[in-house]
SERO-485418 format. One line per 4 residues: number of its first residue (from 1); their letters; for each residue y, x, z of N, C-alpha, C, O, CB. Coordinates in steps of 0.001 Angstrom, whole numbers, plus 500000, padded with zeros to 6 digits. Each point is the difference from the previous one (the first is absolute). Glycine has a CB too. Example, Ala and Ser with C-alpha at 12.3 -4.5 7.8 and 13.67 -1.06 7.14 Angstrom:
BEGIN
1	AS	494310,513190,507800,501190,499110,500000,501200,500900,500000,499981,501036,500665,498846,497072,500581 | 502223,501542,498034,501190,500820,500060,501090,499230,500730,501108,500509,500169,498264,500675,497686
This chain:
BEGIN
1	MDTL	498788,500823,500000,501212,499177,500000,501256,500853,500000,501074,499533,499621,497680,498685,501584 | 501111,503044,499224,501142,500906,500007,500170,500734,498676,500942,500775,499839,498743,499491,502603 | 499417,499498,496616,500069,500646,498693,501096,499364,499155,500140,498777,499982,497407,501769,500140 | 503227,500274,499180,500994,499462,499087,499302,499204,498904,498899,500343,499569,502661,501583,500922
5	VKNL	499091,497018,499072,499386,499129,498994,499635,500786,498743,498941,499769,499416,502372,498289,501484 | 499538,502858,498679,499726,500765,498786,498831,500959,500160,499465,500489,499006,502929,499320,500426 | 497199,500470,501815,498898,500925,500256,498687,499305,500342,499017,500657,500342,502668,500964,500430 | 498300,497062,499138,498773,499273,500285,498904,500399,499011,500273,500282,498833,501072,497800,502103
9	IFPS	497426,501937,499542,498846,500336,499168,499037,498821,499985,499730,499391,501035,500524,503072,499497 | 499235,497226,498289,499017,498915,499906,498729,500446,500722,499430,501034,499652,501538,498145,498125 | 498579,500063,503218,498888,500458,500841,498652,499877,499308,499797,499141,499142,501525,500200,502842 | 497771,501527,498406,498624,499879,499540,499313,498873,500768,500272,499788,501182,499648,502679,498229
13	LPYA	499203,496824,499919,499209,498984,500686,498973,500716,500881,499291,500879,499510,501034,497435,498584 | 499578,501338,503176,499144,500772,500917,498510,499680,499937,499249,500386,500895,502703,499719,500553 | 497615,499198,497513,498584,499662,499837,499782,499620,498543,500957,499802,499253,498825,499412,503170 | 498954,500684,497177,499661,499617,498625,500322,498522,499762,500094,499209,500939,498087,502546,499012
17	YNAL	501985,497897,498776,500340,498612,499670,498951,499012,500503,500331,498862,500334,500882,501974,497660 | 497538,499587,502063,498929,499089,500412,499669,500098,501487,499031,499397,500461,500058,500784,497245 | 501707,500572,503041,499672,500273,501404,500011,498752,500875,499299,499949,501010,501657,502306,498676 | 499824,496749,499943,500144,498819,500849,499136,498825,499540,500138,498886,500505,502173,501865,499994
21	EPYV	496796,499507,498536,499052,498964,499584,499141,499588,501201,499703,500848,500842,500256,500071,496782 | 499637,497821,502486,500262,498903,499074,501276,499231,500305,500276,498987,499357,497297,500840,500347 | 503205,500633,501259,501151,499223,500455,501175,500090,499024,500689,499010,499752,498572,501375,502602 | 500957,500805,497101,501002,500211,498948,499281,500668,498839,499452,501090,500159,502493,499119,501511
25	DATT	498050,499156,497172,499240,500535,498873,500718,501184,499359,501223,500122,500075,497815,497602,499524 | 500178,503137,499775,500518,501240,499433,501040,499766,498909,500988,500729,499916,496839,500321,500620 | 501954,497937,498633,500941,499739,498909,501365,499596,500541,501032,500484,499534,497061,498825,498999 | 501902,499800,502455,501264,499598,500617,500687,501198,500630,501207,500176,499835,497875,497534,500588
29	MEIH	500166,503118,500298,500593,501160,500656,500632,500943,498982,501116,500478,500207,497199,499321,501632 | 500991,500467,497082,500528,500923,499000,501269,499461,499347,500984,500726,499857,496695,500091,499732 | 502300,497923,500020,501181,499398,499377,501159,499927,500988,501145,500301,499662,497366,498368,498818 | 501171,500927,502737,501026,499849,501035,500712,501325,500258,501227,500051,500086,497439,498097,500959
33	YTKH	500550,502921,499078,500561,501311,500319,500665,500663,498789,501136,500461,500101,497110,499781,501655 | 501063,499810,497107,500505,500767,498850,501039,499256,499182,500807,500627,499314,497015,500500,500610 | 502176,497559,500134,500949,499209,499200,501121,499415,500860,501178,500266,499762,496964,499188,498652 | 501488,499759,502573,501024,499315,500793,500774,500969,500897,501225,500086,499908,497357,497854,500049
37	HKAY	500705,502789,500911,500704,500923,500887,500738,501074,499208,501157,500304,500293,497123,499272,501475 | 501067,500990,497246,500644,501057,499209,501264,499479,499322,500988,500728,499896,496771,500348,499725 | 502224,497693,499925,501187,499417,499367,501140,499865,501000,501151,500287,499669,497377,498479,498725 | 501163,500798,502827,501052,499913,501010,500614,501374,500261,501221,500142,500076,497609,497894,500969
41	FDNL	500318,502962,499088,500484,501357,500260,500881,500503,498851,501105,500493,500229,496827,499961,501133 | 501578,499419,497417,500763,500480,498840,501309,499243,499833,501031,500594,499685,496828,500035,499210 | 502097,498057,501316,501214,499191,499846,501036,500340,501067,501201,499969,499734,497419,498202,499263 | 500915,502153,502211,500932,500420,501049,500694,501294,499603,501221,500110,500103,497351,498775,501639
45	QNAV	500658,502084,497808,500596,501282,499616,500977,499838,498841,501054,500637,499985,496878,500524,500797 | 501734,498008,498266,500909,499756,498872,501281,499307,500451,501081,500267,499475,496942,499580,499004 | 501839,499250,502511,501165,499243,500458,500978,500855,500790,501206,499756,499958,497371,498220,500097 | 500922,503024,500665,500893,500809,500851,500443,501302,499338,500865,500697,500530,498001,498322,501442
49	KDTE	500566,501308,496905,500299,501278,499336,501502,500146,499754,500650,499095,499477,497080,500866,499432 | 502802,501190,501475,501414,500328,499802,500947,499068,500752,501135,499786,499575,498245,501106,498205 | 500149,498554,503343,500859,499169,500847,499951,500543,501425,499152,500828,500332,500454,497125,498203 | 501305,501577,502293,499999,500423,501397,498781,499500,500746,499647,500539,501049,502822,499479,498897
53	MADQ	496882,498954,499522,498802,499476,500650,498888,501041,500033,499198,500018,500934,501429,497682,498319 | 499316,503161,499748,498950,501014,499924,500083,500991,501148,499002,500625,500358,500996,499124,497173 | 501195,500397,503052,500209,500962,501080,499933,499363,501385,500289,500652,501003,501110,500664,497438 | 498221,497417,501609,499723,499338,501275,498569,500321,500423,499145,500248,499150,502501,497887,500320
57	TFGD	498088,501863,501832,498600,500027,500400,499395,498640,499661,500698,498988,499950,499750,502706,501918 | 498260,498304,497905,499346,498745,499632,500149,498972,501116,500186,498812,499737,498177,502453,498835 | 501553,499198,502676,500165,499088,501124,501373,499359,500040,500120,498793,500215,498257,502572,501030 | 502655,499433,498551,501363,499467,500004,500210,499025,498854,500668,498978,500161,500141,503133,500897
61	LLRN	498623,498203,497787,500119,499108,498849,499435,498628,500338,500640,498981,499741,499202,502982,498695 | 498958,498007,502142,499368,498726,500313,500723,499264,501115,500162,498781,499941,497671,502172,499328 | 502607,499787,501756,500668,499344,501133,501351,499407,499618,500512,499123,500696,498324,502459,500822 | 501740,498889,497385,501305,499490,499535,499890,499411,498605,500931,500098,499200,500234,501610,502205
65	ISRY	497703,497686,498311,499694,499591,498633,500966,498953,499444,500145,499887,498783,497491,500624,501715 | 503020,498729,500362,500928,498971,499515,501193,500602,499268,500707,499294,499280,498591,499251,502613 | 500931,502750,498285,501121,500664,499322,499670,500376,498562,500887,500363,499227,499851,500504,502977 | 497995,499047,497443,499558,500581,498744,499509,498938,499013,499734,498864,500393,499659,503208,500854
69	PTVV	500488,498295,497475,499596,499024,498980,498598,499437,500240,499161,500623,500650,502299,500581,497735 | 498318,497614,501076,498713,499329,500159,498850,500844,499472,498913,499999,500578,502255,497818,499244 | 499062,502902,499085,498931,500830,499433,499549,501066,500995,498826,500369,500023,502094,499229,497677 | 499998,500893,503117,499652,500984,501017,499270,499323,501156,499033,500545,500531,502959,500859,498823
73	RNNG	498463,497431,501028,499334,499233,501068,498557,499686,499616,499083,500208,500794,503129,498793,499882 | 497593,500503,498115,498654,499611,499572,499066,501201,499874,498868,499961,500483,502135,498103,498313 | 499463,502988,500564,499125,501130,499724,499894,500970,501170,498955,500618,500201,501636,499143,497414 | 500494,500378,503166,499903,500795,501218,499041,499359,500989,499175,500678,500612,503160,500136,499037
77	GGHY	497780,497870,500502,499068,499281,500856,498580,500093,499469,499056,500192,500766,502779,498260,499892 | 498015,501411,498037,498675,500078,499406,499322,501333,500263,498804,500054,500284,501962,498375,497975 | 500008,502650,501646,499421,501316,500261,499642,500153,501477,498885,500410,500322,502446,500546,497773 | 499587,498725,502796,499723,500145,501435,498808,499144,500421,499097,500475,500689,503333,499997,499717
81	NHQL	497573,498269,499175,498968,499067,500441,498605,500457,499571,499051,499960,500783,502628,498189,499096 | 498216,502283,498875,498684,500417,499513,499547,501306,500630,498815,500175,500286,501661,498661,497575 | 500447,502074,502354,499640,501262,500636,499411,499753,501387,499018,500631,500391,502797,500537,498319 | 498802,497902,502031,499460,499632,501307,498654,499296,499852,499059,500289,500739,503276,499516,500164
85	FWSI	497577,499277,498149,498800,499199,499800,498771,500873,499757,498958,499801,500625,502469,498373,498450 | 498698,502792,500017,498844,500861,499719,499562,500754,501261,498809,500235,500204,501964,500014,497405 | 500170,500120,503214,499684,500851,501148,499285,499266,501117,499377,500635,500852,502589,500707,498569 | 498110,497320,500595,499384,499271,501107,498711,499308,499564,499500,499113,500692,502766,500551,500308
89	LTSK	497194,500751,497840,498722,499485,499529,498952,501104,500072,500315,501178,499831,500854,497171,498654 | 497596,501267,501764,498923,500974,500088,498668,499336,499696,499832,498800,500214,501471,502516,501478 | 497759,499461,497812,498656,499487,499764,499217,499876,501300,498917,499414,500025,501121,501613,497701 | 500512,499527,503356,499321,500001,501300,500813,499207,501014,500355,500503,501066,498608,501737,498422
93	GSGE	501321,496525,500164,500776,499157,500891,499347,499888,501375,498800,499749,500113,502031,498984,497904 | 499968,501455,503013,499461,500025,501361,499927,498628,500648,499471,499867,501104,501432,502407,499103 | 499616,496716,499133,499910,498643,500539,501162,499603,500879,500530,498897,499863,497058,501355,500029 | 502820,500626,501009,501135,499699,500867,500554,501288,500589,499295,501008,500063,499742,496726,500472
97	PTGD	502202,502242,499891,500603,501202,500574,499542,500220,501434,499321,499154,500583,502660,500533,497931 | 498393,501449,502046,499720,500308,501402,501278,500517,500646,501033,500124,499342,496533,500404,500145 | 502358,499770,501796,501098,500677,500679,501285,499206,500089,499981,498783,500181,499013,503276,499051 | 502125,498640,500640,501314,499405,500227,500318,498882,499018,500611,498999,500376,500134,503181,500519
101	LMDA	498849,497977,497860,500282,498949,499022,499261,498718,500363,500583,498916,499980,499763,502822,498242 | 498393,498383,502103,499253,498806,500406,500640,499360,501232,500143,498779,500061,497741,502216,498995 | 502494,499807,501906,500637,499466,501206,501270,499238,499659,500256,498930,500552,498792,502959,500770 | 501751,498666,497763,501260,499359,499620,499753,498677,499276,500715,499023,500224,500359,503236,499611
105	LVKK	497911,497713,499296,499693,498778,499258,499478,498911,500925,500372,498834,499869,499128,502541,498108 | 499639,499009,502955,499458,499017,500942,501100,499475,500920,500036,498811,500315,497724,502335,499599 | 503128,499732,500510,501108,499568,500859,500898,499006,499276,500461,499027,500598,499465,503175,500588 | 500322,498038,497531,500909,499133,499239,499313,498716,499533,500592,498922,500052,500650,503116,499207
109	YNSF	497512,498079,500286,499341,498858,499355,498830,499432,500800,499324,499082,499536,501359,501891,498305 | 499071,499558,503345,498952,499537,500919,498595,500476,499625,499139,500137,500869,502277,497886,499560 | 498356,502225,498295,498712,500548,499576,500166,500613,498619,500936,499672,499272,497787,498619,502102 | 500361,502602,498272,500042,500592,498668,499728,498946,498942,500609,500026,498931,498650,502171,502009
113	EEFK	499838,496877,499341,499694,498941,499039,501219,499126,499731,500214,499556,498872,497411,500459,501906 | 503171,499739,500255,501208,499203,499797,501017,500763,499157,500669,499412,499150,498931,499433,503041 | 500517,502466,498042,500861,500814,499137,499554,499896,498549,500826,499787,499113,499610,501787,502792 | 498266,498575,497845,499494,499916,498629,500344,498655,499369,500344,499933,498820,497795,501632,501786
117	KVFS	501769,497372,500174,500332,498670,499485,501477,499915,499628,500347,499488,498935,497829,499516,502475 | 502688,501496,499464,501438,499949,499729,500332,500811,498750,500758,499547,499142,499712,500170,503319 | 498959,501485,497439,500246,500846,498837,499438,499356,498735,500675,499961,498970,499270,502073,502502 | 498837,497466,498600,499376,499361,498836,500796,498794,499545,500167,499784,498800,497604,501007,501975
121	DAAK	502721,498424,500163,500807,498834,499649,501284,500422,499297,500441,499339,499060,498604,499416,502894 | 501563,502355,498502,501212,500502,499345,499709,500396,498562,500806,499756,499103,500062,501047,503106 | 497968,499811,497579,499623,500422,498654,499669,498812,499106,500409,499953,498840,498734,502181,502114 | 500127,496923,499583,499563,498852,499195,501137,499034,499692,499984,499332,498966,497769,500892,502056
125	SRFG	503230,499697,499864,501078,499024,499833,501218,500556,499263,500925,499244,499703,498283,499689,502381 | 500818,502355,497616,501119,500577,499245,500024,499364,498617,499071,500187,499215,500782,502012,502065 | 501189,497062,498422,500092,499308,498714,500240,501008,498882,500881,500853,500103,500008,497080,501040 | 498330,501965,497800,500161,500925,498881,499555,501398,500391,499032,500172,500741,502867,498452,498394
129	SGWA	498807,502360,500365,499620,501395,500216,500701,500586,501220,501132,499630,500310,498489,500618,497233 | 499704,500667,503147,500619,500634,501146,499000,500768,500835,498943,500407,499517,502746,497800,500493 | 498659,501986,501255,499212,500832,500912,499960,499367,501386,500908,499268,500396,499716,502796,498297 | 498301,498237,502036,499928,499705,501430,500043,501318,500751,499493,501014,499519,499172,496855,500087
133	WLVV	501949,502116,501591,500263,501246,500721,499683,499898,501481,500164,498951,500623,501592,501555,497719 | 497786,500609,502200,500031,500244,501439,501017,501103,500212,499898,501068,499397,497658,498222,500969 | 503421,500458,500485,501071,500969,500220,500140,500305,501487,499533,499252,500858,501660,499918,497089 | 499456,501941,502324,500459,500311,501357,501503,499747,500014,500752,500629,499255,497396,501123,501153
137	KKDG	502281,497325,500440,501412,499638,500071,500766,500971,500895,499401,500834,500678,499992,496759,498945 | 501914,502294,500373,500844,500941,500739,499692,500038,501488,500211,501019,500658,501543,498591,497656 | 497746,499281,502217,499673,499972,501439,498589,500515,500283,499537,499967,501140,502014,498094,499120 | 497762,502422,498679,498676,500568,500174,498855,499014,499912,498837,500395,500082,502246,501264,501293
141	TPGV	499222,497072,498460,498948,498991,499913,499552,499825,498553,500782,500230,499078,500153,498601,502945 | 497806,500761,497771,499545,499726,498644,500517,498661,499510,500285,499106,500797,497680,502263,499626 | 502154,498495,498274,500427,498747,499404,499332,499813,498650,499700,500969,499303,502492,499174,501904 | 497579,498609,498432,499399,499662,498715,501015,499227,499172,500686,499115,500510,496994,500833,500506
145	SSTP	502410,500391,497711,500924,499301,499111,499489,500085,498579,498988,500648,499732,502947,499854,501789 | 498762,498847,497574,499730,500178,498572,501324,500117,499272,501031,499515,500465,496797,499191,499689 | 502123,501950,498693,501204,500177,499189,499694,499620,498561,498853,500097,499564,501975,501742,501958 | 500197,497723,497728,499783,499667,498600,500032,501235,499107,500576,501029,500354,500432,496740,500077
149	NQDN	498372,502108,498428,500074,501025,498959,499604,501374,500546,498917,500141,500568,502895,498542,498297 | 499053,502345,500971,499688,501322,500546,500924,500358,501162,500197,501180,500291,498984,499524,497451 | 501378,498304,502916,500777,500258,501208,499069,500452,501118,498787,499798,499933,502937,498491,499376 | 498858,502325,501718,499218,500386,501174,500896,499977,501242,501222,499908,499885,497249,501525,498678
153	PLMD	500917,498652,502625,500777,499862,501243,500956,501141,500298,500812,499874,500916,497307,498847,499924 | 501823,502382,498433,500987,501060,500181,501366,499591,499467,501028,500483,500474,497142,501200,499371 | 501838,497437,499182,501226,499672,499271,500952,499157,500836,499574,499192,500826,499137,500919,497051 | 502564,500087,501900,500998,499231,500745,500055,498536,499568,500722,499206,500602,500590,502889,499661
157	VADC	497937,497543,498707,499951,498607,499552,498834,499244,500624,499872,498792,499805,501192,501904,498055 | 498079,500004,502893,498798,499365,500553,500336,499072,501159,500902,500284,500788,497765,501704,498514 | 500606,496908,500801,500185,499067,501106,499473,500591,501305,500611,499827,501055,499216,498252,497339 | 499043,502614,501533,499395,500637,501174,499965,501497,499747,499194,500483,499204,499399,497458,501337
161	KGLP	502270,502785,500129,500114,501435,499745,499105,500787,500951,499756,499595,501137,502600,500078,498055 | 497165,501457,500313,499159,500866,500806,499407,501086,499141,500243,500060,498795,499248,498060,502753 | 499731,502739,499077,499343,501088,499287,498598,499541,499624,499176,499770,500886,502182,501994,500352 | 498351,498096,497477,498680,499511,499586,498895,500994,500347,500139,501202,499770,500955,497522,498382
165	ILGL	497813,500766,502399,498830,500839,500250,498753,499447,499313,498973,500676,499938,502029,500002,502248 | 499085,498105,497302,498903,499378,499262,500605,499023,499014,500855,499194,500368,497527,501068,501575 | 501182,499800,496807,500521,499080,498997,498887,499524,499093,499058,500740,499715,503160,500395,500372 | 497892,497629,499461,499037,499428,499058,500734,499446,498793,500870,499138,500121,497550,500310,501759
169	DVWE	501215,501058,496962,500587,499586,498729,499388,498675,499575,498790,499927,499784,501607,502478,499547 | 500411,496541,500545,499479,498721,499538,500584,499596,498646,500041,498818,499657,499665,500510,502725 | 500745,501674,496853,500268,499748,498586,498664,499724,499308,498976,500559,500394,503109,500932,499630 | 497912,497665,498962,498746,499678,499328,499348,501224,499365,498778,500047,499867,502113,497675,499714
173	HAYY	499918,503279,500022,499378,501173,499370,499107,500762,500981,499182,500819,499581,502792,499357,498885 | 498175,499561,502833,499203,500692,501004,498595,499412,500139,499110,500647,500553,503002,499895,500642 | 497684,498230,498303,498714,499355,500286,499464,499090,498910,498863,499541,500101,501794,500589,502221 | 500124,499591,496632,499629,498883,499119,498731,500256,499190,499251,499058,499743,503151,500389,500124
177	LKYQ	497330,501794,499722,498801,500266,499196,498725,499638,500751,499044,499502,499407,502186,502330,499429 | 498759,498418,502459,498803,499714,500803,500040,498627,500651,498995,499290,500023,500796,503136,500395 | 501370,497200,500114,500070,498790,500815,500677,498820,499308,500018,498899,500549,500028,502582,501409 | 500509,498725,496855,500745,498966,499281,501041,499352,500918,500850,500700,500551,497145,498877,497972
181	NRRP	501952,499117,501645,501014,499327,500817,499612,499912,501471,500659,499303,500770,499980,499396,497223 | 498301,501998,502406,499487,499873,501368,500628,501060,500906,499312,500887,500505,498516,498179,498605 | 503452,500831,501082,500682,500970,500859,499400,500074,501403,499862,501100,500534,502205,498480,498161 | 497567,499282,501929,499409,500096,501341,498749,500881,500043,499770,500691,500992,501134,497043,499470
185	DYVE	498289,502252,498478,498810,500856,499983,500392,501476,499940,499375,500842,500645,499331,497325,498219 | 502321,502134,500367,500515,501372,499918,500543,500451,501354,499747,501127,500428,500813,498525,497141 | 500180,499477,503102,500556,500340,501313,498877,500260,500992,500083,500939,500792,501962,497673,498732 | 496919,500583,500446,498873,500198,500902,499295,501326,499704,499601,500708,500925,500113,496798,499253
189	AFWS	500132,502831,498547,499339,501254,499622,500800,501216,500455,499429,501048,500302,499563,497789,497729 | 502311,501022,502014,500887,501102,500403,499609,500588,501351,500076,501213,500194,501759,497718,498507 | 497750,500224,502229,499696,500480,501344,498801,500956,500018,499823,500743,500965,501108,497123,499936 | 498255,502122,498054,498834,500888,499937,500356,501411,499554,499171,500905,500097,499439,497110,499412
193	VVNW	502602,502183,500008,500375,501322,499479,501255,500564,500651,500597,500938,499472,498355,498421,498385 | 501459,500089,503277,501191,500513,500695,499651,501301,500721,499002,500079,500716,501901,497567,499575 | 499923,503356,499510,499846,501291,500671,500766,499945,501322,501158,500410,500075,498591,500827,497698 | 499595,498254,503262,500686,499813,501271,500387,501315,500656,500943,500050,500789,497805,497842,499491
197	EQVS	500530,503170,499398,500380,501308,500526,501387,500394,499487,500831,500498,500760,496736,500177,499359 | 502676,499099,498587,501306,500322,499429,501074,499052,500521,501106,500435,500318,497765,500455,497633 | 500817,497835,502138,500976,499034,500515,500375,500346,501433,501165,499893,500382,497901,498323,498111 | 499964,502194,502293,500273,500389,501388,500904,501223,500061,500860,500100,500875,496929,498959,499808
201	KYYS	502014,501866,498390,500876,501174,499943,501428,499579,499650,500963,500490,500590,497081,500956,498726 | 502081,497643,499718,501335,499506,499667,500643,499318,501203,501202,500133,500227,498086,499576,497385 | 499902,499559,503160,500522,499337,501186,500523,501030,501004,501110,499871,500517,497281,498222,499124 | 500802,502919,500625,500406,501037,500957,501268,500711,499549,500901,500247,500801,496708,500059,499840
205	DAIK	502454,500022,498067,501183,500655,499475,501234,499118,500112,501096,500479,500293,497447,500798,498158 | 501267,497426,501313,501120,499067,500081,500522,499911,501441,501210,499989,500226,497841,498701,497826 | 500042,501248,502907,500409,499908,501402,500750,501260,500409,500997,499926,500719,497029,498596,499789 | 501503,502626,499042,500655,501264,500343,501398,500109,499403,500862,500695,500538,496894,500363,499589
209	SL	502463,498245,498750,501283,500112,499306,501062,499064,500578,501172,500097,499637,497581,500548,498308 | 500851,498461,502939,500955,499046,500568,500986,500676,500953,500870,499334,500563,497401,498880,499216
């Protein structure tokens, strides 16, 4: 997040395209990563080239996104959101978190299952395209929200602001080849591939940064 926008690097996918089968099919993963995410990254770089935006840190750009053109909002969000998304998926989903993150979720939502329901409902009820999020808010508590399009909770336009530690892409390009119009089935499958170890690390880092 402290990297200048002009110095951003398109990230490598941390696993093979078929690594998340049968929950996420290889064809969807390849298209999603090489076409959709890559387009957001390239479009962001083209939009900021030779402007003062290129010399902003990526974090500052997103936190003040209302100052910038829509093309930057859409593609900057698209790059950030997908970069986070790939990092919290794994072929070895642990089922649920442990330690401080689990304690925080249980304290806020009474149980891990209730948290999953709240998050799943946010994902399933997001009208059209968008994302569901688990964030750490300024007071250190977890929060669940959803955003339209490629917005995210870092942005000053978000209704629920916070540092994202878990995100679920509910654009149709993320699931339509396998699940067609069955978004709830895709949301349910998501829980089988969550990298709770990474999410817990993001949680710890977020708490330390407060």
